[in-house]
N, C-alpha and C positions, 0 to 999 in steps of 0.2 A: 092574409098579410099580417106580419107581426107588428107589435106595438111600436118597436123602435124604428121599423121601416116607415110606419105612418108618420112618426114624429119628424122624419127627414123631409117630408113633403113641404112645399112652400106654404100651402094653405094652413098647415098645422101651426106654424109660427105665428101667422096673422090671427088665427082663431084664439090661440092662447093669449096673445097680447090684448086682443079685444075683450075677452072674458075677464082678464085681470083688471083692465081699466074699469069695466062695469062694476066689478066687485069692490074695487077701491072707492069708486064714487058712491056706491050704496053705503059702504061703511062710514065714510066721512059725512054723508047726508043724515045718517041716523046713528051718530056716534054714541049718544046716550043709551039707546036701545041695544047697541052692539056690546057696550061694556056690561050692561045688565044681563045680556045673554051669556057673555063670558063668565060672569059670576055664577049664573045658574049652572053652566057646564062644569065649573070648578066644584060646585057642591055635589054634582053627580059623579064626576070622574076623579075627585081628590083621593079616594082610597087607591085607585089604580096608579095615580102619579106617585103617591107615597110608596106603593109597592115597588115601582120601578126604581125609585131612589134607594130604597133599602136593598134591593137586589144588586144595584150597581155598586153600593158600598161594600156589600158582603162578598161579591164575586171574587175579588183578589184573594181573600182569605180562603175561599172554597177552592180556587185554582191552586193555591199553595199546598193545601192538604191533599188535593188530588194528584199533584205532580211529585210530592215528596213523601207524605205519610202513607198514602195508599197506592203507591206506584207498583207494588208487587201484586196487587189484585188484578187478575187477568181480565175479567169481564169489565168492559168499559162502563156499562150502565151501573153495575154494582159499585165500581170505584167512584163514579160521580155521585151516586146516591149517598154513599158513606161520607164523602167530603161535605155535601150539603147538610146532612144531619148533624155532623160534628160542628160545622160552622154555626148553625142555628142554636145548638146546645151551648156553645161558648158565648154567643151573644146574650142568650137568656140568663146564663149564670152571671155574667158581668153586670147586666142590668139589675138583676135581683140583688147582688151584693151592693151595688151603688144605692139602690133604693133603701135597703136595710141600714146602710151606714149613713147616708147623707140626709134622707128625708127626716128621720127623727131629730137630727142635729139642727136642721134648718127650721123645723117646726118649733123646737124648743127656743131657738134664738128669736124667732119672730114673736112667739108668745111672751118671752121675757121682755122684749122691747116694748110691746103694747101694755103689759101689766105694770111695768115699772116706770111709766112715764112721769109719775109724780116726783121721782127722784131726779129727773132731768132738770127741773127748776133749780134744785140745790146744787147740782154739778155746775151748771152754767153760772149760777150766782157766785159760787166759789171762784170760778175762773175769772169772772169780771172783777171780783174783789182783789184777787192777786194782781191782775193787770193794773187796776187803779192804784194799788199801793206802789207798784213799780213806777207808775207815772208821777205819783205824788213825791216820791223820792227824787225824781228828776225836776221837780218844781212845776208840774203840770196838774192843774186842778180839773176834775171831771165830775159830772153829776151822774151817779150810778143809777138813780131812778129813771132818768131819761133813756138809759140803755136797757134796763131790765124790763120796763113796761112793754115795749114792742116785742122783745124776745118772749116774754111770758104770754103775750097775746098770740103770737105765731104758734107756739107750741100747743097752747090750749085749743086753738082753732083747728090745728092739724089732727089732733087725737079726737076731738069732738066730731069732726066731719068723718073720721074713720069709723067711729062707732055708730053715728047716725046713718051712714050709708052701708050698713051691714047687709041690707037686703040686696043692694046692687052687687055687692061682693059675692053673695050667694048665687046671684044670676050669672056672674062671671064663672063661678065654679061649675055651674051647669054647662056653660059653653066649653069649658076645659074638658068636662066629661064627654061631651059630644066629639071634641077633637081627639080625645084619647081613644074613643071607639073607632074613629077613622084610622088612627095610627095602628090599632090592633088589627083591624081588617086589612090595612095595607101591608102589615108584616106577614100576615097569612098569605096574601096574594104574592108577596115577594118570594116566599118559600116555593109556591107553585111555579113562578117564573124561573127560579133557579133550577128546579127539578126538570123543567121542560126547555132548558136553555138550548140544548143542541137541536131540538126540533124547530125552535123558533129561528135559530140562526140558519138552518137549512131552508126554511120557507122564505126568509128574507133574501138569501142568496139566489134562490130561484126567481124571485121577483126582480132582482137587479139584473139577472141574466136576460130577462124578457125585455127590459127597458134600456139598459146600458150596454155599450159595446164591450166585448170581453177584454180587449186590451186595456180598457180604462178601469176595469174592476180592480185589478191588482194595485194600481196606483192609488185608487180610493181606499183600498184596505190598509195600505201602509200609512196613509194620511190619518185615518181614524184610529189606527193603533197608536200612533204617536200622540194624537190629541188625548186619547184615553190615558196614556202614560203620564202626560203632563197634569191632567186634572187629578188623577189618583195621587201622584206625588205631592201636588199642592194641598189636597185635603189631608194627607198624612202629615205633612210638615206643619200645617196650621194646627192640627190637633196636638202634635208633639210640642209646639211652641206654647199653646195654651196650657198644657199639663206642666211644662217647666215653670211658667210664670205662676200658676196656681199653687203648685207644691212649694216653690220658693217663698211665696207670700205666706203660706200656712206655717212653714218652718220659722220664719222671722216672727210671726205673731205668737207662736208657741214659746219661742225663746224669751220674748219680751213679757209674756204673760197677759196677752190681750184677750178680750172676750169675743164671742161670735166668730171663732176662727173659721169653722166650716162654711158658714153663710157668706162671709166676706171673701174668703179665698175662692169659693165657687163663682161668685159674681165677678171677681177679678179675672178668673180664668176664662169664663164664657165671653165676657165683653172684650177680652184680648183677641178673640177671633176676628173682631172688626178693627183693622188698622186705623190709625189716626184718631178716630172718635171713640172707639171702644175702650182703650186704656183710660182716657179722660173720664168716661162715664163710670167705669169700675172704680177708679180712684176717688171720685167725688162721692159715690155711694158709700164706699168704705169709710171715708172721713166723716160723713154724716152720722153713720151708725156709731162710730167710736167717739165722736164729739158729744153724743148724748149720754154715753156711759162714762167715758174718761177722756177729757180734753187733752191731757198730756200724751196719752196713747195716740190720739188723732194727730198730734204734731209729729210723733215718731213715725207714724204710718205715712204721713205726707212726705217726709224726707226720704223714707225708704222707697216709696212708690216712684218718686221723681228719679232716683238713682236706678231702680230696676227697669223702669220704662225707657230710660235713656240707653241702658245697656241692651235692652231688647230691640229698640228701634234702630240703633246704629251699629250693633255688633251681632246679636243672635239672629234676628230675623233676616237681615240682608245676607249674612253668611249662609244661613240655613236654606233660604229659597234660591240663592244664586247657585249653590252647589247642586241642588236637586233639579232645577229647571234650566240651568245653563244661562241664566240672566246675570248681567253685571250688577253689583250692589247699587250703582247710580241709577240704572234703568229700573231696578226694583222699586227704589224710593220714588222716582218720578212717576211710575205707573200708578202707585198707590195714591199719590197726591192728585194727579190728573183724573183718575177714576172717581175719586170722591168729589172733586169739584164739578165734574160734568154729570155724573149719574147718581150721586148720593151714596147711600149704604150699599145698594146693589152694585154700583161701580167699584166700591171699595172691595167687596167680596170677590168680584170677578176680574179685577184689574190685572193681577199677576198672571193667572192662567191664560187670559185672553192675549196679553202682551207676549207671553211665551209662545202661543200658537202663531201670533203675527210674526214673531221673530223667526220661527221655523219656516213659515211661508216665504219670508223675505230671503232667508238663506238658501232654501232648497228650490223655490219656484221663481221668484221675481229676479234674483240676481242672474241665474242661468239664462232666463228669458231675455234680459237686457243685454247680456253678453252675446247671445245669439243674434239679436237685432244689430248690435254693433258690428259684429263680424260680417253680417249680410250687407250692411251699408258700405263697409270697406271694400268688399268684393265688387259691389256695383260701381264704386267710384274709381276703380283701377282702370286707366285708359287702355284701350286696345292697342296692342303692339303694331307699330307701323310696319307694313311689308317692306322688306329689303329691296333696294333699287337693283334692277337687273340691267345688264348691258344689252343694248339693242344689237 
């Protein structure tokens, strides 16, 4: 007897429900041990998960190369192998260029900020002197010593703690090295996943045939294809939006002549991937860095950031995501706000694609089902036609 025939038996449903209830009870009764076990599993399977993520992100590029660049290659295996090799090569070249261009600039910026902390006292003191002179001209008297004392204390405490905790920073670097090792192993696993993609899809299809009825497989395929399209488009639009904001920010800083352009623009671009909270974090960090070096530039940066984020939040982002995912601008904004309120950063990251999938289910599944129920009720409520009277 096949597995799907066994699942149709009445005892199968009761058995599955009973086992699920027992497993849920055991999880809730030992919630601490359960999360500890999950953490241990993550430490073991994290390279595989990272490999799946890498392969998922690189798969559209590989498919494009296979369908367009190597379409004249007759042998399917050779065509697929060439597309995977070219995709991996492009990713490695882009990452190498970014590392060679960005890492030295970021390292130099951070080193300059730490080494020049003595000049920050003078910059802030000049700023306070200028503000106090403006207030004096307006007839307002202030005591500069009461303002400079806590500022000097805070700056000194910050850099002193940074130097005193150098050992902990080195420990964090060791953790980063361990994470980097997992990322490298995950990238290698992703290459193997992509090379054996067709065999894995064939094995997955055979498993579904053994469990699911054949008429439901095609509907499931169409659903997952649409979900994959939604998530890929969302990831692409998010990266494009982050690049637009980061490049625009760097161009503005270069025109004004600000310092630490690469570091601040990279922070602004990366944090812009998080709607609502991300732009705020990036703007605050940029203002802090500029405030230590040049307070006037910090003021210019604040004004520009407010304008740029307003345009991104109300023009660029809603237009970009609504055109790619089929969502209205209002629904896009509401989904971001509700996702952040209910589930925090994870809700912000997944709000738009999840709402897009929900909208697809509503349009293609729920509405037709409700219409069908309505028609069935109308048919049942139609009274039977009375027989015509016959003459005796």
